[in-house]
N, C-alpha and C positions, 0 to 999 in steps of 0.2 A: 503494500499499499504505500502510496506517495505520501510524504510528511504533511504537504498542504491540505490533505483530506481529513487530516484530523488535527490540523494546527493551521488555521486558513490565514494567518498572517506571516506565515514562516518565510515564504518566498520574498516578501517585501522586507522582511526584517533580518535575515541569514547574514548578510555580510555587514550591514551596519552595527547589529548589534551581537557580534560574535564577541567572546570573551577576549580574544586576542587584539580587538579593537579598544579595549576598555582601558582608559587612560587613569582611572582611579584605583588600580591594583587590587580589584575585588574579586578577581578570578577565583581564587581558591576557596574564599568565603562564599561566593555565589553557587560553586560547585557544593559545598556543605550544605547550604541551605536548600539547594535543589533535592539533595538527598533527605534531609529532613522532611521536607513538605510530602514527599511521596512514600514514607514510611507507614502512615496510617492516615485516616481521614480526620481533618480538623479544621477549625476556623481560626487563623492566625493573623496578628496585627504586625506589620512592618512598620516600625516607627522611625522616622526621620525628620528633620527640620525642613523647612521651605529651602529648596535650592540645594539641598545634599545630594542629589542624584537618584531620587526614590524610583523615578519613571525610567531613567537610563538601567537601573538594577534590575526591574522586573521585567523589562522588555529582553534583556538578556538572559534571565530566568526563562521567559517564554521560549527562546531559542533552544536553550540546553535541555528543556524539558520535552520539548517536541523532538529532539533528536535522541533522547532516552526512550522515546515511544510513547509517551504520555498524551493523551487528548488534552488540549490546553486552550483555555478562553481568556481573551484579555477584554475587559470592559473599562473605558473611561467614562466614569458615571458623572463627571462635571459635564460632558457633551451632551447627556441626556437631562440634566437637572432642569431643564424646562417642562420636562414631560410629566413631572408629578406623579410618576407610575414606575417605581423601582422594580416592582414584580413584573411588569410587562417587558422592561429592559433586560432584566437578568435572564427570564425564562427564554425569551427571544434570542438572546445570544447562544445561551445553553443548548436549547433546542436545535437552532440552526447548524451548530457544531456536531451534534450528535446525528442530525439528518445527512450531513456531510459523509459521515462514517458510515451510516447504514446505506447510503446509496451506491457503495463499492460492492462489486461482486462478492459473493461469499466463497472461500475456498471451497475445493471439493470435499462432499460429505458434511457440509455446514449449512445447506440452504434452509433446512428445518429450522435450525436454531435462529438464522436471520429472520425468517418469517415469523417466529415467536418474538424476536426483538422488535420488528416492525409493529406487531399487535400492541406490545406493551407501550411502546413509543406513542403510538396512536391514543391509546388510553391515558398517558401522562398528558398528553396535550389537551385532551378532553377535561381532565381534573383542573389542570391549570386554567382552562376556560371558565370554568365553575368559578374559581377563586377571583379572576379577574373580574367577572361579571358582578360577584357579590361585594367585591372591595369598591368597585366603581360606584355602586348604588350606596354603599356605607359611608365613603369618606365625605363627599360634598355636605352631607346632613350632620356629621358628627363634629367635624372639624380636627378630628384626632389622627394623629399618624396612624398610617396602616398597618396594624397588627391583627394576628389571628384570635387573639383574646376578645372575642366581639360580643361577649355577653353585655359588657358595658355599652358597647357599640349600639347593639340592637334596642337597648333600653333607651339611649339617645336619641335614636330615630323616632322611637314612638313618642318620645317627649317633645321632639321638634316638630311633630306632625298635629296641628291643633284643630284642624277643620274637618273632622270626620262627621258625616250626616248623622250615622246612627251608631248605636253601641255595636251592632252588627258588622258594620264596616270597620269598626276599629278592632273587633276580635279577629276579623278575616286579615287585616293588615298585619296583626301581630303573628297569627299563624304562618302567614307567607315568610315573616322576618325570620322566624325560629326554624322554619324548614330549610330556608336558605342558609342560616346560620350552621345547621346541622350539616348539611351536604358539604358546606365548605371546611367544617371541621374534619370530616371525613376525606375530603379531597386532599388535604394537606397531608394526612397519614399516608393515604395512597400514593401521594406525589415522592414522599421519602423511599416508601419501598420500591416503587418503580425505580427511582434513581440507582439504588443499589443494585436492583434486577438488571437494568441495562447495563451497567459498567461492568458486572460480571460477565455478561453476555458477549461485550464488545472485546473483553479480554479473551474469552473462549474463542470467538468467531474469527477475529483478526490479529489476535495474539499481541493486541495493544496492552498497555500496562496501566493499572490502576493505582490510585484514583485519578478520576478527571480533575484536573487541575483549573481554579477559575482565579483569575488575578483582576483585582479590583483596585483602579488607580484612580487619584485626584479626588478622594472622599472629601477631605479636609476643606476642599474648594468650594464645594456644594453648600446651598442653602442649608442652615442647622436643621429644619424640619425633615428636609429631602435625606440629608446625611443619615439622620436616626431612622429613617423608614428603610434606607437601604440596608442597615444593619438589622433592623427587625426581618426584613425579608428573607435574609440569609438565614437567621436564625430560626425562624419558623417554617420556611418552605424547603430550604436546601441543605440543612445541615443533616446530612446522611452518609451512611456508609457508602465509600466508593466516590466520594467529592469531597475533594479540599479547597477552601478559600484562603487566598493571602491578599489581606486588605492593606495597601500602603496609605499612612496617614501621616500627619504633624500631630501626634495624639495629644497634645497639650492644647492645640487649636481645637481639635475635637472635642476636648472637655469643654472649652468654652462655649462650642456650639450646643453641647448639651444643657449647660448651665442657662443659656439665653433662652431655652425653651422650658426647662422646668425650674428655673430660679436659681439665683446665687448660692443659695442654702442648700442645694441639691447635691449630693455626693455624685458627681459625675465619674470619678474614677471607678468606684464601686460598680456604678451602673454599667460602664463599659465593659468590666469584667466578666459580666455574664454573656458577652456576646463572643468573647475571644477566649480559646483554650491556652493560647501561647502568646508571648510577644516577643519579637525579635527586634534589637536596637540595630539600624544601621550604622557601621563602624565610619567614625571619622577619617576622612582621607588625608594622607600626607600632600600637603599643597605643593611641596617641594618636588616630590615623585610627580605628580599631576601635572605641574607645569614642565618640567623636563619631559614628560612622555609627549606632550603637545608639540614638542620641536618648534617653538617659537621662531619664526623667520625674521631675524635682523640681517640676513646676507643681502637682502634686496636693496638695502641703504648704503652698502659698500660702492666706493668708488663714484658715488653721485654727487650731488649738490648738498646732502644732508649730513652734518656731523654731529655724531651721538656722544655725549658726556655722561658720567664719568668714565664709563667702561670702554675707553677707546681702544685698547689691546684686544679685549674680549668681550664682546656684547653679552655673551652667555653670563657674565657676571650680574645683568638684570634679574635673573631668574631668581637666584637666591634672595635677592632683596624685595623683588615683588612677593615671594612665598613668605617672607619674615613680615612684610607689611600687610597681608591678607591674615595670616595667622593671627598677629597681634590685635587686628581690628574684627575678627571673627566674621570675615567675608565668607560666605556660604558659595558653593561651587557655580550655582547659576549666576550669582552677581559677579563671581571672578570672570566668567565668560563676557558678561555684559561690559565690565571694566576694560578687560583686554580688548574687546573689539574697538571701544572707543579710543583705546591708546593707540592702537596701530591706524586707526582712521586717522585720528590726530597727526600721526607722523606722515601719512600719506599725504594729506593735505599740507603740510610744511613741504614735503617733497616738491609737490607741484607748484609751490610759490616761485616767482622769478623775479623776486625784488632784488636779490643780489646774486654773486657768484655762488654763494653757499650760506646756508643757515645752520646755526648752531643750536641744537635741542638737548636740554638736559633731562633725560629720562627719568632720573630720579625726581625732580620736581613736578614733571608731568605725572607720574603715578601719584605721588604724594596728593597733589591738587585734584586728582580725578576721584580718590579715595575720600578725601574731604568733602567733594561736592556730593558723591554718592551717600555719605551718611549725613546730609545736610547740616555741614558746620558752618556757623557764622565766620569762622576766620578766613573760609576761602573766598566771601565776598569783601570781608572789611581789609583784607591784607592789601597794601599797594606797593608800587616800587620803591617807596621810600620808608616802609614801615617795619618793624622789626621782625624777626624771623622765628615767632612763635609758632608751634604747630598745634593743630587742633584733634590729631589722631594719635594712637599709641604707638610712639616709636621706642619703647623701652627695650632692654637688650632681648635678643631672641636666640634660642639655641639652633636655629635654622641656618644662621650665618655666624661667622667666627670673628667678626669685627663688630664695633658699636654702630648700631641702626641710627641712634640718636645722633651721634656725631656726624655720621654721613649726611642724614637729611639736615640737620641745622646749617652744615657747611654748604650744601649745595643750595639751601636757599639763600644764603649770603652771597652766593654767586648771580642770582637773579634780581636782588635787592639793591639799593644804594644806601650809603651812609655818608656823613659829613666829617671830614678829619683834615689837620692840617698836614698829617704825615701820611703819604702812600707808599705802601710796601710793594715793591716789584722785584719778586725773587730774592737774589742775595744782597740787594742795594735798598735804601730807602730814598725817598723826596721828600723835602720839607718845603711845604709853600708857607708863604707870608700871611695868608689867610685861610680859613677853612674851604676846602674844596668838596665837591660832590663826586664820589667815585664808587665803584662797587664796593658792597660791604666787605667782601673777603679781603680788599685791598686796605682797609682801615686799621687793621692790626696784622700783626706778623704771622704768616701762614708756613712758616719754615718748619715748623715742628709738629703741623697737622699729619696725622697718621689716619687716612681714611679707611685704610684696609687692615688696619690693624699693626702690631709692632713690625718694624723693619720695611714699612711701606711708606716712606716718605712720598708726600704728595705733592712737593714743591714744584717739578716739573709740570704737572697736571695743571696746576693752578697758574702757571705762567704762560702755557699754551692757550689756556682759557681766556686770560687777560688779553693776550695779544689778538685773539679772536674779536673781542668785545671793541677792542680799539681800531680794528681793521676796517677801513672803508668799504671793502666788498663783501664784507661777512654781515649777514642779517642776524644779529645776536639777540636772541629772544629774552626779554625780561619778563618779571612775573606776570604783568598785564597782558602780555603775548600769551602765556600759558592759560592765564584766567580766560581769555576770549575763545581761545580754540576749545577749552574744555567745556565751556558753555554752549558752543557750536555743537560739540559731540553729544551733549547731553540730550539732544532730541533723537538720539538712536537708542532703542530698546532692544 
């Protein structure tokens, strides 16, 4: 059987979401979780913060599970948030995938089993139809989340209907509600049995593996009531042997969703525990390893009209510094991607300028400014070419790099802002003026002992080269306002 017959998205995702393309170094963890998901039937919560890579992770799980022979379904419930009917969404995806499988020709000697499976499949569709019909009439009248505990709902329906002509009409209506309720409760029991029966038959007929795995994504982005209804539907309709659910959420956000529906004094943690058998915490990613795996392309700026400081000899030095800044300021993967896109868009913009023979851009200043704006720091807007070099983000020491992050950032900002002084330092000599002169802040005090990259890394030559560029008529030397402008321009990119 072709993999796409029991994993409909496999062909589209096979190359993009193979573990070998994963830049977060989660391959081993992913293989472990794939095995954990398939040892028995469960409902499991995958917890990760926004932008931590949950979607990428579960799509790679999808590909691995499909390769291992498990029927697998992926549902982005946020895409169906507008429908207000999670039962219809989940059962539609599940039925569609099972129907794909049963559409395949049965191997020799197993035609009878396939015929039996199709009969059960049709029965399951009928039972789901009963539930959909019942819940469709129940929900608008009750205003309750769609749950199968409908004794309360049936009572609410009767209470909400005031205009009965006779007592007999009232009794008839109650009888209809009770009859529908009994049918729906029985249908739910039957559905669970059919899921288990079908999963076993699929294993026997097509030699696929069970359980069927259903991956639920983007639940925490849904409306609070819809998110709760999705969990209720999974719990009441589909929690059955032969079927495993992995629900990816930012669990703290989901807890707030629950509280917004039931009140702030409601125990959301305890409430969510009744839905999940286990919780998996998505491990943090090494941002240094992630950036190294991305193979950021600085080479295209070599030999052109763009000069990148301070890592003039090896632009890969930017990677460790970026990782340290991202880590210190708790920048998630999704935001890392956005900031990097804006960083390179800014460099491309600078490369395209023809204001001078060449343009000097300080990559440290550009990245610091991008993070300041991303975190909505006031310093980004209030800093001027003549202001001090205070930094609004965390530049404390970091184990990612073996030199002082704070020292690097502070001195790079001194290279793009000005100060007033009578003494101008130019490498190994000083110039004394009769009156205070405006100059690059880095020139207003001696820089001969500054060690940007740690011990035994005197940076005097670097500063001299930078000052020469600033004073050269053919160089467009970016000051802070230039960085601020291009960062604001790139801020329109999301």
